[in-house]
C-alpha positions, 0 to 999 in steps of 0.5 A: 181493956186494950193497951196502946204499945209504945213505938219500938226504939228503931223508929223512934231513932229513925225519925230523929235521925231524919229530922236532925239530917234535915236540920244539919243540911238547912244550916250547912246550906245557909252558911254555904249561901252566905260565905262573908258573913259565915266567916265573920261569924267564925272569925269573931267567935274564935277571936272572942273565945281565944284572944281575949280583946280589950273591953271596948273592942270585945263589947263592939265584937259581942254586939256583932256576934249577937246581930249575926246570930239573930240574922242567922237565926231569921234566915234559917227559922228552923222551927216554923 
């Protein structure tokens, strides 16, 4: 009876490391291609996180943040 040997840990981490590098490079490249939308996304997130704007304004900003997140998700399509 033959048993299958498990792959060693170094090869697994090398595979995950290379996939992670590819994903990070793709995200950074996309964010640098659209600097205006990227800065809006970061600014909107920071304001909502740290400043606590009024309720109506925060709902509008949250809608904008969701819209930008959906745009970047569609543009990146990381898991095609």
